[in-house]
N, C-alpha and C positions, 0 to 999 in steps of 0.2 A: 355708877355705871353698871355694866353687866355683871359685876362681881357680886351683886346682892342676891342673885337667884331669881325669885319670882316676884309677885306683886308686893310692894312695900319692903319691909325689912326682913331679911332671910335669917334662917337658923341653920347651923351646920349640924353634921351628924352627931357631934358631941353635945349639942344643946346650947352652944354658945350664941351670943348675939351676932346678927348679921350686919350690924352697922346701924347708923341713925340714932335718933334720940330716945327711942323707946326703952323702957326698962328690960332687963334680961327676961326672955320668955321661958316659961316652964317647959318641961319636956313635952313633945308633941303628943304623947300618949294620953295626956290629961285633957279630958273633955274635948275630944276631937270633933271637928265639924261633922264628919261622917263616921259611922261605925266601921270597924275593920272589916275587910272582905271575908265572906264565908268561904270555906274550902270547897273546891269543885266537887260536884256530884258525878255520878256515872252518866255517860252519854244518854241522851233521850232522843228517841226517834220521832220526827214530826210526821203525822199522818199525811200531810199534804206534800211533803218533799220526797218521801220514800227513801231517805238516806239519813245517816247519823249526823247529828250536829257535834261540834267539838264540846268538851265539857264547859258548862256555864254555871255561874253562881252570882249572887248579889247579896249585899249586906242588907240587913233588916233595920229600918229606923227604930231606935230605942230611946228610952228616956234620957240616956246620956248624950244623945245627939240632938235633942230638941233645942232650937234656938228661940229666944235670944240667949246668949251665954250668960253665966253668972257675972256679977260685977267684977270679981277678981280676974276674970278671963277676957273682959271686954277689950283690953288693950291689944289683944291678938287679932282683932277684926277691924276692917273698915265697916262703917255703918252708913246706910243710905236709905232714905234721906237723912241728913244730919240734924234737921230741925224737927220739932214736934207739931208742925202745922198740918201734917198730912192725915192724922187719925184723931178722931174725937176722943176725949177722955172716957174710959170704960171702967166702971166699978169692978172690983174683984168678983168673979163668978157671974158677971152680967152676961157674957157671951155663952157661958156654959148653960145658963138657964134657958136659952133660946132653943126651940126645936130646929131640926135640920131645915125645914121649910122656911122658918123665920130667919135663920142665920144666912141662908143662901141669898136672901134679898135685903138684908139689913143694911141701913146706912151707917151703922156703927163700924162696919168692917170695910166699906168700900165707897169711894167716890170717883167717878170717871175722870173729873178734872184733876183731882189730886193724884190719881194713878198715872195720868200722862206726865205730870210734873215729877213724880217719883222716877219714872223711866228716864226723864231728862236729867235727873240728878245722877243716875248711873252713867249716862253718857258724859256728863261733866266730870265724873271721877276719872275718866280716861284722859281728859285734858289736864287733870291734876297729877297724873301718874308720871313721876320723873324718870321712870324706867322705860318709857316709850320714847321713840324718836321725836325730836323737837317739832318738826313740821307736822307730824301726825297729831301731836297734842294741839297745835294751832288749828288743824282741820277739825278736830272734835269740838274746839271752842266755837268754830263757825257753825257746826252742826247744831249745837245747843241753841244758837240764835234762830236757825231755820225752824227748829221744832217749836220754839216759842212763837215765832211768826204764825205758824199754823194753828197753834193753840188759841191765839187771839182772833184769828180769822174765822175760826169755826165755832167758838164757844158760845156766842150769842145768837145762834141761828134761830132760836125760838122767840126772839124779840121782833115784833111786827114793825114794819116801816111806818113812819109818820108822814103820810101823803097829804095831810090837810094843811090849809093855809091859816087856820085859826087855832086858838088854844082851846082844847077840849078838856084840859085838866080841871079837876074840881078844887084845886088849890090846897088840897090836904098835904101834898108833897111840897116841901119848901124848894125854892129855886136854889141852884148851886151857889155856894158862897163865892166861887170864882167869877160869877157873872158881873159882880159889882165893879170889876176892873175894866169892863169893856168901855170903849169910847162911844160917844153919842153918834158918830158917823155910821156905826154898824148896829144901831139899836134894833132895827127891824129884824136883821138876821139873828141877833142875839135873842130876841123874843121868840122866834121860831125854834131856835136851838133849845131854849129853856122849856118850851112846850114838848119838844122831842124827849128831853131828859125826864120830864114829868111822866110822860107816857111809859117810858122804859122802866121807871121806878115803880109805877103802878103795876106793870106786868111782872116785873122781877124786882121787888124791893131790895134795897141794900140790906145785907144781913151780916151776921158774924161770919158766916161761911164765905161770903165775898171778901170780907176783910182778911180772913185767914188765907184765902187763895192769893190775894194780892201780896201778903207777907211772904208766902212761899215762893212766888215768882221773884220777888225782890231778893230773897235769900239766894236764889240761883244766880240772878243777874249780878249781884254784888260779888259773889265768889268768882264768877266767870270773868268779870272785868278786873278783879284784883289779880288773878293769875295771869290775865292777858297783859296788863300794864306793868306789873311788878316782876313778873317772871319770864313770860314767853317773849315779849317784844325785846326786853334787854338781852336775853339769851340769844335771840336771833340776830340782834345787832352785833353781838360778838362774833358771829359767823359771816358778817357782811350783809345780812338780809335786814332791810330796814325801810320804814316809811319816812320819807323826807318831806319837809315843808317846801313850798314853792320858793321861798327866799334862799334856800340852800342850793338851788340849781346853779350850775355854771352858766355863763352867757350862752354858750352853744346849746346847752340843754334847754334853757329858757326860750331861746328862739325856736327850737324844734317844738316845744310844747305850745307856744303861741301860734305857730302855724297849724298845729293840730286843733287848737281851740277855734280858730277862724274857719277851718275846713269842716270840722265834725261836730262842734258844740254850739257855736254862735247861732246857726240857723234853727236850732232846736229850743233856744231860750225864749221864754215869754214872760216879761215882767207883769205882775198883777198887783196893782195898788188897791187900797180899800178906802173909799170915801163915799160921798153921797151918790155918786154916779157909778161907782165900781163896787158891787157887792163882794162879800167875802168869797174867795174862789173855792171851787170844788177841789179838794186835796185828794189825790189818788192814793189808794192803799199801797203800802210798802214802798212808796217813793220817798226820796230824801229831798227836803225842801230847805230853802234859805229864807230866813226873815231878815231883811235888810232895811235899816233905818237910814233914809237919805235926807240931806239938807239942801234946800235951794239957796245958794249963797246970795242971790239977789233979793228974794222976798223974805228969807229967814224962815220959811215954812218947812216943816218936816213931814215926811210921808213914810209909812210902812209899806214896803213892797215885798211881795212873795215871788220866789223863783223856784221852779221845780228843776232839780239837777237832772240833766238828761240821763236816762237809764241806758247808758252805753256799757258794753262789755269789752274788756274787763273794767270794773269800776276802779281798780288800782292800776294806774297807768305805769307800765314799766319804763323807767328812765334808763336804767341799766338792767341786766339780767337779774340783779338782786336788790335793786332799789326801786321803790314804788311811790307814786304821787297820787293821793286820793283825788278823784275827779272833782269833788266839791271845792277843794282848795284851788284847783286850776280855774274853776268858774269864778270864785271870789277874787282871784288876782286880776281877772279881766273884766270885772263888773264896770269899771269906768268906760269900757267900750260899748256897754249896753245902756248905761245911764249917763250919757254925756252931759257935762256941765254940772253934775251933782256931786256933793261931797258925801262920802260914805262915812257915817258916824259909827256904826257898829253892825255886826251881822251874827246870826246864830243859826245853827243847823237843827232841824227837828225832823221827826218821822211819824207818820200816822198809819195805824192799822185799822182796817174796816172789816166788818162781818161779810166776807166775800164768799161764804159757803152758799151754793145754789140749792134751793129747796123747791122741788116741783110739787105744787099743791094740787092733788088730784081733784079737789072740789072746783078748781078754777079751770081745769083742762077738760074740754068737751070732746066728744067722739069725732067731731068734724075738724078739730084742730090738728095741726101738724106739730109733732114734738120737736122737730128740728127748729122750726120758726119760734116756738115757745122758748126753747133753751137760748136761742140767740137773743131774744128780748130780755130774758132774765139775766143773762150775762151782762147786757148793757145796763140794766137797772142796778146791778150790784155795785157799779161804780159810785153810786150815791148811797150805798148801804150805811147803816149807823156805824160811827167810829167806836172802836172798842179799846184803843190804847193810843196814848201820845207819849213818844220818847223824845226827851230833850237832853242836852248836855248840861253839866253843872254850871256852865258859864252864863246861861240864860237867866236874866232877872226874873224874879217871881211874878212881877206885874205882867210881863210878856207871856209867861207860862199860863197865868190865870186867864189872860185874854184869849189865848189859843184854845185852852180847855173849854172855855165858855162857848166859843164859836163852834166847837165840835160837839157840844152837848155832853161833855165829860165832866166828871167831878175829880176831886183831888186823888181819889183812890185809883183812878184810871191813868194817872200821870206817872211816868217812870223816868227818873233822873239818872242818867248813866254817868258814872264817874270818869269813864274813859273818853277819848276824843272820837272814837269810831261809832257811828250809828249804822245799823243794818250790817252787822258783822257777817251775816250769811252771804253777802255779796263780795266778801273779801277772800273767798276760798282760793283764788289764784295764787296767793302767797304759798299755800301748802304744796304747790307743784313747782316751786323754784328748783332749778337744776342743781340740787345739792343731795346726791343719793344717800350719803351717810346719815342725813337727818330725816330720812323717810324709811318706810317699810321696803324690804326688797321687792322689786317689781314682780307682779304675778301675771302671766299670760295664759289664758285658757287654752286648752288643747282639744283637738277633735276627739270625740269618743272613740275608743278603740275599734268598735265594730263599724263605725262610719268612716274610718280612715281610707283615703284613696277614692272615695266616691265623688268628691269635688271634681276630680280630673275626668270623671266619666259622665258629667252632666250633659255634654254635647253628644257623645257617642252612645251612651246607654243610660238615660236618665231614670229608667225604671229599676236600676240595680238596687237602690235603697229599699225598695219594697220587697225584693227577694231576701234582703238581710232581715227585715222585720218578720217575714214569714218563717224564718228559721228559729225565731225566738224573740220574746219581748226585750226591749232595750230601755234601760234606765239611764237617763242623763242627769248629772248633778252639777249645777252651777254654783259657784263660778269656776270650778275646776275644769269643766268642759265648756267648749265653745258653743255659743248660741248660733253663730254663723255656720258652724260645722254640724249642727243638729237640727233645731227647729227651722231655721231659715233654709238649710239644705233640703229638708223634707218638703217645704213649700215650693222651693225653686224647682226641684225635681218633678213635683206634681204639675207645675205650670208648663214644663217642657215635655213631659211624657205624653205621647199621643194616645196612650191607652187610658189615661185619666179622663173620666167623664164629668165628675162633680167635685167641687171643693167647697167646704163650709167652715167658717171660723168665727169665733167670738173675739172682738177687738176691744179691750178695756183700756189699757194704757200702752200704746205702741211706741211712744216717744216721738221726738221730732225727726222728720225725714225718714220715716220707717221704711226699711227695705222690704218688709212683709207687704205693705200696701202696694209697693211697686210690683212685687211678684203676683199679687192678686189681680192687679190691673193687666199684667202681661197674660195671665191665664184667661181672663175674660176676653181679651182681644184675640186670643188664639182659638176662641170658640167654645171654651169649657163653660159649664154652668157654675158660676161663682156666687155664693151667698155669704154675706158678711153681716153679722150683728154688731153694730157699733154702739157701744154704751155711751150715750150722750150725757149721762148724769154722773160720770166719773169726776169726783171732786177735783177742781182746779185744772182739769184737762178737757173741759167742755168745748172750748174754742178749737183746740187741736183736733178733737174727735169730730166736731162738726165739719171741719175742713176735710178730714178724711172721708166722711160720709158723702160729701158733695163730689169729691174726686172719684170715688168708687162708683157712684151713681152715673157720672158722666162717662165712665169707661164701660158701662154695661153690666155692672154687678147688681145683683139683687141685694138691697141694703135694708135692714131693719134697724130700728132705733132702741130696741129693748122693750120692756113692758112697763106700762103705767102702774105705779105703786110698788114696783120691785126694781132693784138694781141688778143687772146681769154681771156677776162677778166671776163666773166660772171661766176657766182657761182651757178651752177645748178647740180642737181642729180635727176635721175628718176629710179624708180623700177617698172617693169611690172610683175603683179602677176595674177595667175589663181585663181579666186575666188571660194569659197566653193559652191556658188550658180550657178557656171558656168560662162564662159566668162572671158575676160581679163580686168584688171583695172590698170591704171598707177597712181603711187603715186610720188609726186615730192617734192623736197626740193629746194627752191629758196632763196638765202641768199644775204645779202649786203656785207659780208666779206668772207675771205678765209676759206676753210675747213681745219683749222689749230688749233689744241688743245691748242697751246701755246698762239697765239695772241687772241684766244677767251677769255682768262682770262684777257686781257689787253686792248682790243679795245671794244668800244660800237658798237655792230653790232646786226643785226636781221636776223632771218631765218623763212620762212613760209613753213609749211608742209601742203599740200593740195592734194586732189584727184579730185578737180573740173575738169569736163571733158574738158572744153574749154582750161583751163590753161595747163592741162596735155598734150592735143593734140598739143598745141603750143610748149611745151618743146620737145616733140618727133620730131616735124617738125624741130626744131632748130638743134637737134642732127643729123638728116638726112642731113641737109645742111652742118654741120661741118665735118661730117665723109664721106659724099658722094660727089655728084656733083649736086648742086641745085642752082636755082636763085629765091628762094621763096621770095616774096616781102610783102605779106599780112599775118598777123597773127591775130588770133581771139581776144585775150585779151592782150597778151604781147606787150610791147614796146621793139623793138629790134634795137640796133645800129649795124652797120651804116645804117640799112635798113629804119627804120621808126621812131626811137625814137626822133630825132631832130625835124622832122616835126610835130609829135604828141604833143610834149611839146610846141612848138611855137603856135600850133593851140589852145591848152588849155589856154595859156597866152592871146592870142587874144580874146578868148571867154570870159575870165574874164573882159577884157577891154570893150567888148560889154555889158556885164551885168552891169558894173559900169555906162556906159553912159545911160543905160536904167533905172537906179535907183534901180537895184536889188543888192543883196549881192555880193560883189566881194572881194575875199581874196585869197592870195597865200602865202604859207609857204613852204620853202624848207630847208631841213637839208642835206648839202652836204660837201664835202671836198675841192671843188674848183669851181670857176665860171670864165671861160675865153672865152666861145663861143660867138663871136660877135652877131650872129643872135638871140640868146636868150636874150642877154643884150639889144639889140635894142628894142625887144618887151617888155622887162620889163620896160624900160624907157617910152615907149608909154603907157603901162598899168598904170604906175604911173601917167602920165599926164591925163589919163582918170578917175582917182580916185580910182584905185585898191589899197587896203592896202596890202603891201608886206613885209614880214619878211623873211630874209635869214640868216640861221645859217651856217656859212662857216668857217671851221677850218683853211684853208690855203689861197691860192691865190684868190683874187677877183678883176676882171677887172672893175666891176661896181663901180661907185662913188655915194654913197647916199647923200641926203640932198642938191642937187643942186637946186637953185631956178627955179621954172617953169619946172623942169625936174624930179627930184627924191625925192621930199619932202615926198612922201608916202612910201618910201623904207627905211628900216632899215637893217643893216648888222651887225651880231654878230659873234664873234669868241670865242668858248668855249674851254678853255685850262685848263686841270686839271689832276687829278690823273690818269684817264683812257683816252686813245686816242679816240677822237670822230672819228668814222669811218662809221657810218650808213648813208644811203641815204634814205630820206623819202620826198616824194612830196605830197603836199596837194593843191587842188583847190576846192573852194566852189561850183563852177559849178551851180550857181543859186539855191543853197540849196541841191544839190545832194551829196555834200561832197565826192569828189574823192580822194582816197589815193593810193599811190604807194610806194613800197619799191624797191630799185634798187641797182645794183652793179656799176652804172655809176654816176659820177659827171657831172656837167654841164660844162665840159671842152672840148675843141676842140678835144683833143686826144681821149677822151672817146667816143664822139659822132660820130667821123669821121674815126678813125683809130683802133677801137677796137670792138670786139663782146661783146656787153653788153645787159643786160636784166633788164627791170622793170616790176614787176608784180602788177596788181591791187589787192586791198584788198576789199573784199565784206562783210565779216562777221561783223555785227554791233558791236559785243563784241570786236573784234580786232581793229575796228576803234576807239572805245573809248580808248583803250590802247594807240594807236598812238596819239590821241588827248592829252591825259594826258602827254605822253612823250614829245611832242613838247611844251606843256605849261610849262613843267619843265625847258627846256632849254631856253625858252623865258623869264623866270622870275628869273632864277638864277643870282645873282649879285656878287657872290664870285669868280667865275672863268670866267666871261663873259666880253669880250672886245667889244666895239662898234666902228665900222668904221665911221669916220667922212668925211665930204666933202673935207677936206684937204689931204685925203689919209692916215691919221694916226689913230691909235687905242687908245681909251680912256677907262679908267676904274675908277669909283668913288673910292675914298680912304676909304669910309665907306659905308655900305649898306644904300640904300635909305629908309627912313621911310615912312609909309603909310600916304597919305594925302587924304582929302575928295574928292569924285568924283564931277566933275562939273555938273551943271544942264544940262539936255538933253531934248530937245524938242521931246517928244514921238510922237507928231503929224506929225513930219517931216518924211515922208516915206524914203527919201534919207538918213537921219541920222540913222534911225532905220535899214535900210538895210546895211549901212556901219558898224554899231556896231554889227550886228549879226555875230557870228562866234566864234573865239577863246577867251577864258578867259585870262585875265591878273590878277590873284588873288593877293591880297595885300601881300607884303613881310612879312614874319613871323619872320625874324631873327634880330629883333631890340635889343634884349638883348644879352649879351655875351654868346657864345656857351658853352656847358658843358665842363669841363676839363676832360682829359683822362689820367689816370695813366697807368703804365705798364700792358699790358695784357687786358686793357679794351676793350669792344666790342663797335661797333657803336650803338649809341642811339640817334636818332634825337628827337627834341621836339615832345611832344604828338600831337600837332595840326599842325605839319609841312605839313602833307598831307591830312588834314581833308577835304579840299575843293576838292581835287582830288577824294576821295573815297566816298564822301557823296552821298547816294542814289544809289550806284553802287553795283551790285551783281555779279562781275566777278568770275569765278572759278579759274582764275590765280591770283597770288598775285602781283598786281601792286605795292604794297608798297615795296616789296623786290627789284623790278627792280629799282625804283627811289632811294631807299636807297643805292643800290650798286653803282649807278652812282655818287651819291652825297657823298659817303662814305669817301672821302678824304677832305671834306671841313672844318672839325673841326680843330681848331688850337691847338698848343701845350699847355699844362697846364702851369699855372703861375709858379709853383714850380716843378722842375723835380729832380729825384734822382741824387745824386752826384756820384763821382768816386768810393767811397767805395760801394755804393749800386749796381753800375754796376758790380763791381768785384764780389760781392756776387752773383748777378744774373748769371754771366757767369760760376761761379763755380758750380752752382746748376742746370743749364738749358743748353740745346742745341737746336738750331733752324736750320732746314734744309734750304739750300739756295733756295730762290724762283726764279721764272723766272724773268729775267730782263725786264724792260719796255722800249720800244723804240718808239720815235715819229719821223715820216718822213715827213719833210716839202715837199719833192718832191713826197710824196705818192707812193714811189716804193713798199711799203709794202702792198698796197691796192690790 
């Protein structure tokens, strides 16, 4: 329970064991994960802020802190990924022999597919963490399946379709072994499937890489289903939360479920047999299917019939508030109503994943074509895209598995046999929201940003009040601590109502279902304002939703653009042009790191800057002119815009930090991003590290850079924060010789963001907001309960217990180089050495009194930084040592009801970004 302290087995102040089966840990001062913090230096004044900052310091990475740890210390760490499928074998000194340019693009240190699986392993570690609330662990188990679904739906995007009716293969690639199991009735379809598989193997031959990738996926799936079936489901059953078979229903419950089947499922069922007159059916991606073997008792003939289980929500039907019936079991129980007069011999569930990623081929798209119509056609065509995975249960006979694989043009490597009874675990998220509060994180409700409070009540009488607030100073909103409804949506609603607003422009990338922003844009257009919306139709897996939004906005009178051919518009920008009371026009902008989506704003850590700074507003207007018109603008006043200038500007700022370090001036880089794969940036980061720049990278997902390499990257640390909320914000910091440059951005440092997308990074000038960003970065750099650290071997490590504070080393203040290096970001001592407080049912989040004392000391911000940090950290506290039993849960359910909350989804491939 909560007595263990932090992640895994804890240690007390005296160095004793914190419980569990691990051997006693050595004192924490031996080979710590991080070096002890350096003593604070004297206050340094920022040229931009015009005021003194509080004393700041940070530790310098040293040889003692380089990971991986020595063998005798390995037991102190969790290691992720646990298997060796993720990195190719590297001979001693092989990486060191590469130049910076070679290392930044070498396949020896990075693979996109394995990087996605590595992130998924870190998510799976949360499902394995017995210090987390039980339902939260189940939710992370579901998230792992959702991430794997996306992995298989996107991975084979470069495999062309087989649209031919004949076999064009040269015969050099043998047919799959599983095809021999096919029946003669489907010989023609099997022949076409074999041709498709041949074509795929010619384009992308099966390799050791593919085999290792499949092994890595299986290692994740096996661990996931082991913890699900052997730990989570039995533990949930002990609290009264369980999946029950149809046979266990009471007569009254069975009658209710039968009525539901007749009303909501029976009309959706279509039996599909396979014989000479019925070809093999088109199996939809991500759907759950039943293979049913039927016997005609009169003729003795058997038939295989396929059923698609209706995709109803929820998939787990609530029999009671805590008991659930999988919908596929309800369908199977009522198959005699569909196949009257037939005997059901056996049935098996299976699931297919197809390559559903939409790729717009510029060579096939002419100037006279309409992108909206083209996307609609492509969305329809991907229904028959190549299959990439077949999931079956362990009860299905191998002959049936082989037949299915052959029909889908898959071979044995593409078949995944799940040990558990549940397929499509991502659809089972509803269990995580069962009304049992003590098995969940304390609820978090976003609050209206302080400077926007009270403006909701003035929307009718004074809708322009929000613009006067922004004129007084920039506003930084931090999600999920702050409310999307009380910030971005409020801004747009006010603009739609304010009679002085003349123009509204917005980029819509992922608005979510039933977006209130679309409703506000339509209201503004109908009230006579000029509304321009760029709807990105190529947003992965949101093409249909965005196409519907585009049509609705067009019908309402909005000017709608669909993005640019060859580029994906990923920036998150909104601009309002208003006629001011004093005369003249003024532009107000909202530049965000995440989507204008009220659902994800509750789940992702994002930021949005509201400003009317003339230079930034003019840049945003110029950007929209380029997006909706015809422009080759290359130079922007303040914004970094990809693919125009962002890469060059970032590289230049990294090179400038290296020059500062060589000259003995402060040199510091911190970036919080979702991925780092751009070779040009990585090459300059290696060079900056060699020059002495201290670099910290907080990277949630894929990272091509390898820290801790001798003579190359000892000054670079890479962290991955994985917790209750999805890290999604992008923040860049460069010390710039004491100028302290901050940017928030929609772009990661990935090649796709910097070269193939329209992205924006905006500078932050307000000293108050700079302090908030500094505190936020310091929080992520010092959290040790959800932060993994990437090692020089390509694996991630996390200490099994929080590090205790150790005394700072002596620092030679007379050394200007040392002082310059130490000036910058604080690494405050960790405050969580004692066990965290226990939480009972309904308890609210209550951090230690001194948890953020160092962050807020001497600060007088009008925004509540405390709430922001508490919201991000709100999920770190562990379950109490004693939790209510089954009787208490039953009492709670009888007397309380809880609405279902929005599900939390993590995307290793960042398609949600």
